[in-house]
C-alpha positions as CSV (number, residue, x, y, z in Angstrom):
1,M,-84.6,22.6,-39.1
2,G,-86.1,24.5,-42.0
3,K,-84.2,26.6,-44.5
4,R,-83.6,30.1,-43.3
5,P,-84.8,32.8,-45.6
6,Y,-82.2,35.3,-46.8
7,F,-82.6,38.6,-48.6
8,L,-79.1,38.5,-50.2
9,A,-77.3,35.8,-52.2
10,K,-74.0,34.3,-51.0
11,A,-72.0,35.1,-54.1
12,P,-71.5,38.9,-53.3
13,F,-70.2,38.1,-49.8
14,K,-67.7,35.6,-51.2
15,N,-66.7,38.2,-53.8
16,I,-66.2,40.8,-51.0
17,L,-63.9,38.4,-49.1
18,K,-61.9,37.7,-52.2
19,A,-61.7,41.4,-53.1
20,V,-59.9,42.1,-49.8
21,G,-57.4,39.4,-50.5
22,A,-58.7,36.0,-49.4
23,A,-57.3,33.4,-51.7
24,R,-60.0,30.8,-50.6
25,V,-63.2,31.1,-48.6
26,S,-65.0,28.3,-46.9
27,E,-68.8,27.9,-47.2
28,K,-69.2,28.3,-43.5
29,A,-67.3,31.6,-43.6
30,V,-69.5,32.9,-46.4
31,T,-72.7,31.8,-44.7
32,T,-71.7,33.4,-41.4
33,F,-70.6,36.6,-43.1
34,R,-73.9,36.9,-44.9
35,E,-75.9,36.2,-41.8
36,K,-74.1,38.8,-39.7
37,M,-74.2,41.4,-42.5
38,E,-78.0,40.9,-42.9
39,E,-78.5,41.2,-39.2
40,L,-76.5,44.4,-39.2
41,A,-78.4,45.7,-42.2
42,K,-81.7,45.0,-40.5
43,K,-80.6,46.9,-37.3
44,I,-79.5,49.9,-39.4
45,A,-82.8,49.8,-41.4
46,G,-84.9,49.5,-38.3
47,L,-83.2,52.4,-36.5
48,A,-83.5,54.5,-39.7
49,R,-87.2,53.7,-39.8
50,E,-87.5,54.8,-36.2
51,Y,-85.8,58.1,-36.9
52,A,-88.1,58.7,-39.9
53,S,-91.2,57.9,-37.7
54,H,-89.9,60.1,-34.9
55,A,-89.6,63.0,-37.5
56,G,-93.3,62.4,-38.5
57,R,-92.4,60.9,-41.9
58,K,-93.2,57.6,-43.5
59,T,-90.2,58.0,-45.9
60,V,-86.8,56.9,-44.8
61,K,-84.3,59.4,-46.0
62,L,-80.6,59.4,-46.5
63,A,-80.1,61.4,-43.3
64,D,-81.9,58.6,-41.3
65,I,-79.6,56.0,-42.8
66,Q,-76.5,58.1,-42.1
67,L,-77.5,58.7,-38.5
68,A,-78.3,55.0,-37.9
69,L,-75.0,54.1,-39.4
70,E,-73.2,56.4,-37.0
71,V,-75.0,55.1,-34.0
72,I,-74.7,51.4,-34.9
73,V,-71.4,51.2,-36.7
74,G,-69.7,54.4,-35.5
75,K,-67.9,57.2,-37.3
76,K,-64.9,56.6,-39.5
């Protein structure tokens, strides 16, 4: 199996886990966290692009991202 291309480095994800109080973090946990967060980011970006396209724009704007976040992640 070939190496999977990632957009983001592992270190920031390990840092996030440590910032919320994890004393130690396994490599598998960091890898899985990164994979899932990249999948989520791609879903948000794709939906935001669809919203921009639907509005007749090529430019993805903040409102597109915010709406996609609400739809995919939900409101706080």
